Structures are given as structure tokens and as C-alpha cells.
C-alpha positions as CSV (number, residue, x, y, z in Angstrom):
1,M,15.0,-145.4,-4.8
2,D,13.1,-146.0,-8.2
3,S,15.1,-148.4,-10.4
4,M,14.9,-146.2,-13.7
5,L,16.0,-143.2,-11.6
6,Q,19.2,-145.3,-10.3
7,F,19.8,-146.7,-14.0
8,M,19.8,-142.8,-15.2
9,K,22.0,-141.8,-12.4
10,L,24.6,-145.0,-13.2
11,I,24.5,-143.5,-17.0
12,G,25.3,-140.1,-15.9
13,Q,28.4,-141.2,-14.6
14,L,29.6,-141.6,-18.2
15,K,29.5,-138.0,-18.5
16,R,32.2,-137.9,-16.0
17,V,34.4,-141.0,-16.9
18,P,37.3,-139.6,-19.0
19,R,38.4,-141.5,-22.0
20,T,41.5,-143.3,-20.9
21,G,43.6,-143.0,-23.9
22,W,44.1,-139.4,-23.7
23,V,44.5,-139.4,-20.0
24,Y,47.6,-141.3,-20.3
25,R,48.7,-139.0,-23.1
26,N,48.4,-136.1,-21.1
27,V,45.8,-134.5,-23.1
28,K,44.3,-131.5,-21.2
29,Q,40.6,-131.5,-20.5
30,P,40.2,-135.0,-22.3
31,E,36.7,-136.1,-23.6
32,S,34.4,-138.1,-21.6
33,V,32.9,-141.5,-22.6
34,S,29.5,-140.2,-23.5
35,D,31.3,-137.1,-25.6
36,H,32.8,-140.2,-27.8
37,M,29.4,-142.1,-27.8
38,Y,27.4,-139.1,-28.7
39,R,29.5,-138.2,-31.9
40,M,29.5,-142.3,-32.7
41,S,25.8,-142.1,-32.6
42,M,25.7,-139.3,-35.0
43,M,28.1,-141.0,-37.4
44,A,25.6,-144.0,-37.4
45,L,22.6,-141.4,-37.8
46,T,24.1,-139.9,-41.1
47,I,25.2,-143.1,-42.5
48,E,23.8,-143.5,-45.9
49,D,24.1,-147.3,-46.5
50,R,20.6,-148.4,-46.9
51,S,21.6,-152.1,-46.7
52,L,22.0,-151.5,-43.1
53,N,19.6,-151.0,-40.1
54,K,20.3,-147.4,-39.2
55,D,18.2,-147.5,-36.0
56,K,20.1,-150.5,-34.8
57,C,23.3,-148.9,-35.7
58,V,22.4,-145.8,-33.5
59,K,21.3,-148.0,-30.6
60,L,24.5,-149.9,-30.8
61,A,26.7,-146.9,-30.6
62,L,24.6,-145.7,-27.8
63,V,25.0,-148.6,-25.6
64,H,28.5,-150.3,-26.5
65,D,30.4,-148.5,-23.7
66,M,27.5,-148.3,-21.3
67,A,29.3,-150.8,-18.8
68,E,32.0,-148.0,-18.5
69,C,30.0,-146.2,-16.0
70,I,30.7,-148.9,-13.5
71,V,34.0,-150.3,-14.6
72,G,35.7,-147.3,-16.1
73,D,37.3,-147.1,-19.3
74,I,39.9,-150.0,-19.4
75,A,42.7,-149.5,-21.9
76,P,45.3,-151.8,-23.2
77,A,47.9,-150.2,-21.0
78,D,45.9,-151.2,-18.0
79,N,47.4,-154.8,-18.6
80,I,44.0,-156.4,-18.2
81,S,43.3,-159.5,-20.5
82,K,40.5,-159.3,-23.0
83,A,38.5,-162.1,-21.0
84,E,38.6,-160.4,-17.9
85,K,37.8,-157.0,-19.3
86,H,34.6,-158.7,-21.0
87,R,33.9,-160.4,-17.7
88,R,33.7,-157.2,-15.9
89,E,31.6,-155.4,-18.6
90,K,29.2,-158.4,-18.6
91,E,28.9,-158.3,-14.9
92,A,28.2,-154.4,-15.2
93,M,25.7,-154.7,-17.9
94,E,23.6,-157.4,-16.2
95,H,23.5,-154.7,-13.3
96,L,22.4,-151.9,-15.3
97,T,19.9,-153.8,-17.4
98,G,18.6,-155.4,-14.4
99,L,17.2,-151.9,-13.4
100,L,15.0,-151.9,-16.4
101,N,11.9,-153.9,-17.1
102,E,12.0,-156.9,-19.0
103,G,11.7,-155.8,-22.4
104,L,14.1,-153.0,-22.3
105,R,16.8,-155.3,-20.1
106,K,16.7,-157.6,-23.0
107,E,17.0,-155.3,-25.7
108,I,19.7,-153.2,-24.2
109,Y,21.8,-156.1,-23.1
110,D,21.2,-158.1,-26.5
111,L,22.5,-154.8,-28.3
112,W,25.4,-154.8,-26.1
113,N,26.6,-158.5,-26.6
114,E,25.9,-158.1,-30.5
115,Y,28.3,-155.6,-30.4
116,E,30.8,-157.2,-28.0
117,T,30.5,-160.5,-30.4
118,Q,30.4,-158.4,-33.5
119,A,27.5,-160.7,-34.6
120,S,25.9,-158.4,-37.3
121,P,26.8,-156.1,-40.2
122,E,25.6,-153.3,-38.0
123,A,28.0,-154.2,-35.0
124,K,30.8,-154.5,-37.4
125,L,30.2,-150.8,-38.8
126,V,29.6,-149.4,-35.3
127,K,33.0,-151.0,-34.4
128,E,34.5,-148.9,-37.4
129,L,32.8,-145.8,-36.2
130,D,34.3,-146.4,-32.9
131,Q,37.8,-146.3,-34.6
132,L,36.9,-143.4,-36.7
133,E,35.7,-141.3,-33.9
134,M,38.9,-142.1,-32.0
135,I,41.5,-141.1,-34.7
136,L,39.0,-137.9,-35.5
137,Q,39.3,-137.0,-32.0
138,A,43.3,-137.8,-31.9
139,H,43.6,-135.2,-35.0
140,E,41.2,-132.5,-33.3
141,Y,43.8,-132.8,-30.3
142,E,46.9,-132.4,-32.3
143,Q,45.2,-129.3,-33.8
144,L,44.1,-127.9,-30.3
145,E,47.8,-128.5,-28.9
146,G,49.7,-127.2,-32.1
147,T,51.4,-130.5,-32.0
148,P,51.0,-132.1,-35.4
149,G,51.8,-136.0,-35.4
150,R,51.8,-136.5,-31.4
151,L,49.0,-138.8,-31.2
152,E,50.4,-141.0,-34.2
153,E,49.9,-144.4,-32.4
154,F,46.6,-144.0,-32.3
155,F,46.3,-143.8,-36.2
156,T,48.8,-146.4,-36.4
157,S,46.6,-148.8,-34.3
158,T,43.4,-148.4,-36.7
159,Q,45.7,-149.2,-39.6
160,G,43.7,-152.1,-41.9
161,R,40.6,-151.9,-39.6
162,F,38.2,-149.9,-41.8
163,H,36.3,-151.7,-44.8
164,H,33.1,-149.9,-45.1
165,P,33.1,-147.6,-48.1
166,E,31.6,-144.5,-46.4
167,V,34.1,-144.9,-43.3
168,L,37.2,-145.4,-45.8
169,R,36.0,-142.1,-47.5
170,L,36.0,-140.3,-44.1
171,V,39.3,-141.8,-43.2
172,E,40.9,-140.9,-46.3
173,S,39.7,-137.3,-46.3
174,L,40.9,-137.1,-42.5
175,N,44.2,-138.4,-43.4
176,E,44.5,-135.9,-46.1
177,E,43.7,-133.1,-44.0
178,R,45.9,-134.4,-41.2
179,A,48.8,-134.7,-43.7
180,K,48.5,-131.0,-44.8
181,G,48.5,-129.9,-41.4
182,M,51.8,-132.1,-40.4
183,G,53.4,-130.4,-43.2
184,K,52.6,-126.9,-42.2
185,G,53.5,-127.8,-38.5
186,R,57.0,-129.0,-39.9
187,V,57.3,-125.6,-41.5
188,A,56.3,-123.6,-38.5
189,V,58.9,-125.7,-36.2
190,A,61.8,-125.4,-39.1
191,A,60.8,-121.5,-38.9
192,Q,61.1,-121.3,-35.2
193,A,64.6,-123.1,-35.2
194,D,65.9,-120.6,-37.5
195,N,64.5,-117.7,-35.8
196,S,66.0,-119.2,-32.8
197,Q,69.4,-119.5,-34.3
198,D,69.3,-116.1,-35.8
199,T,68.5,-114.4,-32.5
200,Q,71.3,-116.4,-30.7
201,A,73.8,-115.5,-33.4
202,N,72.6,-111.6,-32.9
203,T,72.8,-111.6,-29.1
204,P,76.0,-110.4,-27.5
205,S,77.9,-113.0,-25.3
206,T,77.4,-112.3,-21.6
207,S,80.3,-114.5,-20.7
208,S,83.7,-113.1,-19.8
């Protein structure tokens, strides 16, 4: 098989690898890894910080989870050490990029390694975008399910991890929107509880 075709078929697997965190939380129809990377790439594309290389940010977002088409989405709950996770992903990236010509091989592998080592301002920003995309998705799942606050652990896990002004602004807007929704959710739950109690009080007893 042509090596570039083989590469594209492997990358295509990312469309069928669900994000493990959502699977473990029993989210219906969880997003794929490629879904996650696409919105991250759009976040990188729309960043306004002119001190950063925007093209590099987009490329970093596109390649940062590439290895998961082979190793899968390894989550903290899988109890695999960071060192072992890195080893597996490094091996996968070597195989993937080995299917490409020398120039592409070096570019893509170096981008992935730059993200892994957080070796540049662009890599640090994209890491923040990774976390931002995750909590935005968590919020959307809460809205779709009508379960405000159910995925709170994802928000808690990102506390203190945001530093870029544009990302901080988006996080603040997201938290404000979520807080309003959670307030409405509590009111709705309370109303349902009250209606349930009224119904029980007005229902004739069937016991003898």
C-alpha cells in the first residue's frame, strides 16, 4: 500500500476513537479525538495574540493527539504512568511519521515533541486551548443532558491552568454562562420536587 495512503487511513481512525473521559462518565455519543482537535484548531486560528506564530499554533493543535489513532485516548483513570503514556505515544508517532517523506516526517514529529515538552509559547497556549476545549465540551454535555454541574470534576481539574489573557476571557465567559445555567437548573429541580410533593399529597392512598 502507498505509504501516504496508509498514513491517511491511520489518521482517519481518530474519527472513531472516542474521548475516554466522556466514555467513563457515561456521556451518550461522546465526541471523537478528531472532533476535539478540530475545535482546538479553530481556537488556535482565531487567536488574536500577534506575538505568537498562529500557523504553528494551528499545526500544534492538529498533531498533538495524533498518536491516539494507534494507542487510543489514555486517561488518568487508566492508571498508566505519564512516562509509559509518553513512551507509547512516542513510538506511535515514530511509526506514523515514518510513513512520510523526510521533510514532513521531521516537521510533524518535531511539532508533536514541541507540544509534549511544552517547549515554546505556542505549545503552552495550545495546552491551554486543550483544557479550554475540554471544559467547553463538558458544559455543552451538561446542557444537552439537562444535568447542570454533573461534570464539575473537569472544571475543577483545570483550576489554575489558564494564564493567556484571551483564554482567561473565554473561561470567564464560560463560567458565567454555566453559573447562570446551574442556577436555573437548581430552580427547576426544586420546582419538580415541589410538584412531586403536591401530587403525592393530593393522590388518594391505595393502601387499606
